[in-house]
C-alpha positions as CSV (number, residue, x, y, z in Angstrom):
1,M,-33.4,42.3,50.7
2,I,-35.3,45.3,49.2
3,K,-32.2,46.6,47.5
4,R,-31.5,43.2,46.0
5,Y,-35.1,42.8,44.8
6,F,-34.9,46.3,43.3
7,D,-31.5,45.7,41.5
8,E,-32.8,42.4,40.1
9,N,-36.2,43.5,38.9
10,W,-35.9,47.2,38.1
11,R,-32.8,47.5,36.1
12,W,-32.6,49.7,33.0
13,E,-33.4,46.7,30.8
14,N,-36.6,46.1,32.8
15,Y,-37.7,49.7,32.4
16,K,-37.1,49.5,28.7
17,V,-39.4,46.5,28.4
18,F,-42.0,48.2,30.6
19,F,-42.1,51.5,28.6
20,Q,-42.5,49.6,25.4
21,V,-45.8,48.1,26.4
22,A,-48.4,49.9,24.2
23,F,-51.1,49.9,26.9
24,F,-49.1,52.1,29.3
25,R,-48.6,54.7,26.5
26,Y,-52.3,55.5,26.6
27,L,-51.5,57.4,29.8
28,V,-49.4,59.7,27.7
29,M,-52.4,60.3,25.5
30,W,-54.6,60.9,28.5
31,F,-52.1,63.4,29.9
32,T,-52.4,65.3,26.6
33,L,-56.1,65.2,25.9
34,V,-57.7,65.6,29.3
35,P,-56.8,69.3,29.8
36,I,-58.3,70.1,26.4
37,F,-61.6,68.4,27.1
38,A,-61.7,69.8,30.6
39,N,-61.3,73.3,29.3
40,M,-64.0,72.7,26.7
41,A,-66.4,71.3,29.3
42,S,-65.6,73.9,32.0
43,D,-68.8,76.0,31.3
44,L,-71.1,73.0,30.9
45,P,-73.5,72.2,33.8
46,D,-73.3,68.9,35.6
47,K,-76.7,67.9,34.2
48,I,-78.6,68.9,31.0
49,I,-82.3,68.5,30.4
50,I,-83.5,67.3,27.0
51,L,-87.0,66.7,25.7
52,I,-87.6,63.1,24.5
53,G,-91.1,61.8,23.6
54,G,-92.7,64.8,25.4
55,K,-90.8,64.1,28.6
56,N,-87.8,65.9,30.2
57,V,-84.8,63.6,30.5
58,A,-81.9,64.6,32.7
59,I,-78.4,63.6,31.3
60,N,-75.6,63.5,33.8
61,L,-72.4,64.8,32.3
62,T,-70.1,64.1,35.3
63,L,-67.6,61.2,35.1
64,P,-67.9,58.2,37.4
65,F,-64.4,59.1,38.8
66,H,-62.3,62.2,39.4
67,W,-60.5,62.8,36.2
68,Q,-57.9,64.8,38.1
69,L,-56.6,61.6,39.7
70,L,-56.1,60.0,36.3
71,W,-54.5,63.1,34.9
72,V,-52.0,63.3,37.8
73,S,-51.4,59.5,37.3
74,S,-50.6,60.1,33.7
75,L,-48.4,63.1,34.6
76,S,-46.3,60.9,36.9
77,F,-46.0,58.3,34.2
78,V,-44.9,60.9,31.6
79,L,-42.3,62.3,34.0
80,A,-41.0,58.7,34.6
81,L,-40.8,58.2,30.9
82,L,-39.0,61.4,30.2
83,W,-36.5,60.7,33.0
84,Y,-35.9,57.3,31.6
85,Y,-35.0,58.7,28.2
86,V,-32.7,61.3,29.9
87,R,-30.9,59.0,32.3
88,C,-30.9,55.5,30.7
89,P,-27.5,54.6,29.2
90,S,-27.6,54.8,25.4
91,F,-26.1,51.3,25.2
92,I,-29.2,49.9,26.8
93,T,-31.7,51.9,24.6
94,K,-29.8,50.8,21.5
95,Y,-29.4,47.1,22.2
96,N,-31.9,44.6,23.7
97,S,-29.5,41.7,23.2
98,Y,-26.3,40.7,21.5
99,S,-28.2,39.9,18.4
100,D,-29.2,43.6,18.2
101,Y,-25.6,44.6,18.6
102,H,-24.4,42.0,16.0
103,A,-27.1,43.2,13.5
104,R,-25.4,46.5,13.3
105,S,-22.3,44.8,11.9
106,H,-19.9,46.5,14.3
107,D,-16.2,45.9,13.9
108,P,-15.0,43.6,16.7
109,R,-12.7,46.5,17.8
110,W,-15.7,48.6,18.6
111,L,-16.1,46.7,21.9
112,A,-12.9,48.4,23.2
113,W,-14.5,51.8,22.8
114,E,-17.8,50.7,24.4
115,A,-15.8,49.3,27.4
116,Q,-13.9,52.5,27.7
117,R,-17.1,54.6,27.7
118,M,-18.7,52.3,30.3
119,W,-15.7,52.4,32.6
120,G,-15.9,56.1,33.1
121,K,-19.6,56.0,34.0
122,I,-19.9,53.2,36.5
123,T,-19.3,53.2,40.3
124,C,-16.2,51.8,42.1
125,S,-18.2,48.7,43.2
126,Q,-19.3,48.1,39.6
127,Q,-15.7,48.5,38.5
128,N,-14.7,45.9,41.0
129,K,-17.3,43.5,39.7
130,F,-16.3,44.2,36.1
131,V,-12.6,43.5,36.7
132,K,-13.4,40.4,38.8
133,V,-15.5,38.8,36.1
134,M,-13.3,39.8,33.2
135,L,-10.3,38.4,35.0
136,E,-12.1,35.1,35.7
137,K,-13.1,34.8,32.0
138,K,-9.6,35.8,31.0
139,F,-11.0,38.7,28.9
140,I,-8.5,41.2,30.4
141,K,-5.0,40.9,31.9
142,P,-2.8,43.0,34.1
143,I,0.3,44.4,32.4
144,K,3.7,44.7,34.0
145,R,4.5,48.2,32.7
146,C,2.9,51.5,33.5
147,A,0.3,52.6,30.9
148,T,1.0,56.0,29.4
149,R,-1.3,58.9,29.6
150,D,-2.3,58.6,26.0
151,E,-3.1,54.9,26.4
152,L,-5.4,55.7,29.4
153,E,-7.2,58.5,27.6
154,K,-8.5,56.5,24.7
155,P,-8.3,53.0,23.2
156,Q,-5.2,52.4,21.1
157,K,-5.6,51.1,17.6
158,L,-2.8,48.5,17.0
159,E,-2.2,46.3,14.0
160,K,-4.3,43.3,15.0
161,Q,-6.5,44.7,17.7
162,T,-7.8,47.8,19.5
163,V,-6.7,47.9,23.2
164,F,-8.4,49.6,26.0
165,Y,-6.0,50.4,28.9
166,F,-7.2,51.3,32.3
167,L,-6.2,51.5,35.9
168,H,-7.9,49.7,38.8
169,K,-6.6,50.0,42.3
170,D,-3.3,51.3,40.8
171,I,-2.9,48.2,38.7
172,P,-2.8,48.7,34.9
173,Y,-5.0,46.3,32.8
174,E,-5.5,45.9,29.1
175,F,-8.5,44.7,27.1
176,G,-7.9,44.1,23.5
177,V,-10.3,43.0,20.7
178,P,-10.4,41.0,18.6
179,F,-8.7,38.4,20.8
180,V,-5.3,37.3,19.3
181,N,-4.5,33.6,19.4
182,A,-7.7,32.8,21.4
183,E,-8.5,29.2,22.1
184,V,-12.3,30.0,22.0
185,D,-14.1,31.4,19.0
186,N,-13.9,35.2,18.9
187,E,-17.6,35.5,18.3
188,L,-18.3,33.8,21.6
189,I,-15.8,36.0,23.4
190,Q,-17.3,39.1,22.0
191,K,-20.8,37.9,23.1
192,G,-19.5,37.4,26.6
193,V,-17.8,40.8,26.7
194,F,-21.0,42.5,25.3
195,Y,-23.1,41.0,28.2
196,E,-20.5,42.1,30.8
197,V,-20.7,45.7,29.5
198,F,-24.5,45.4,29.3
199,A,-24.7,44.1,32.9
200,R,-22.7,47.0,34.3
201,Y,-24.8,49.5,32.4
202,T,-28.1,48.1,33.3
203,E,-27.4,48.2,37.0
204,S,-25.9,51.7,36.9
205,N,-27.3,54.9,38.3
206,I,-29.5,53.4,41.1
207,K,-30.8,56.9,42.2
208,S,-32.4,57.6,38.8
209,R,-33.8,54.1,38.7
210,L,-35.3,54.5,42.1
211,F,-36.8,57.9,41.2
212,I,-38.5,56.4,38.1
213,F,-39.8,53.5,40.3
214,I,-41.3,56.1,42.8
215,L,-43.0,58.0,39.9
216,L,-44.4,54.8,38.5
217,L,-45.6,53.7,41.9
218,I,-47.4,57.1,42.3
219,S,-48.9,56.7,38.9
220,L,-50.2,53.1,39.7
221,V,-51.7,54.1,43.1
222,L,-53.6,57.1,41.5
223,F,-54.8,54.9,38.6
224,L,-56.1,52.3,41.0
225,C,-57.9,55.0,43.0
226,A,-59.6,56.2,39.9
227,L,-60.5,52.6,38.9
228,A,-61.9,51.9,42.3
229,Q,-64.1,55.0,42.1
230,H,-65.3,53.9,38.6
231,L,-66.1,50.4,39.9
232,F,-67.9,51.7,43.0
233,K,-70.0,54.0,40.9
234,G,-70.9,51.2,38.5
235,A,-71.8,48.8,41.4
236,S,-74.0,51.4,43.1
237,Y,-76.1,51.7,39.9
238,L,-76.5,48.0,39.7
239,L,-77.6,47.7,43.4
240,N,-80.1,50.6,43.2
């Protein structure tokens, strides 16, 4: 149940949307600025006395919360953001949708190269899922001969299409684009293939996705602790 929830709600595409929210990027700013101001204020007293209208007025310079909590919260967020950029597949960071992919005006043959790169980076279970779905949609087909070493190393550029050959459970398959003599419009086929590649990428590398989730959870808990301190301090002033 937990794994299913995590896979459905914390895929790479979800992290991408999360990290694009402008509000959360203020944590990066806090991470940068707080040590500077903390160093500048390190020699200041907690209170200073100033003369206003012939009376001494004490001004409290302390914050209504522990700034260290918020700084560690921002540190955890920055680490999560950096790990996202390091581990998130470039296919996900480049494309939010098929319209983004289409806007780059890629040749239809390019999908064969994208599929080949994806195949070498996903797990066996993901490969099983990819082959199952692609066979159901008739996007790939098994071949009766053995694929050569050259064919398996990189997609082959033929006269009418580029073909990606691969082995799955010792069975050779081929995936060629654009589709020749297809009954369905090639644009729809390419869109379907794009989302199959996208789906396999976005659910890949679960350990890195879990690590980012833990860092974000730590950041959230510490932020809420600082917020609770701030609210408690404010409420105490109102009640006094």
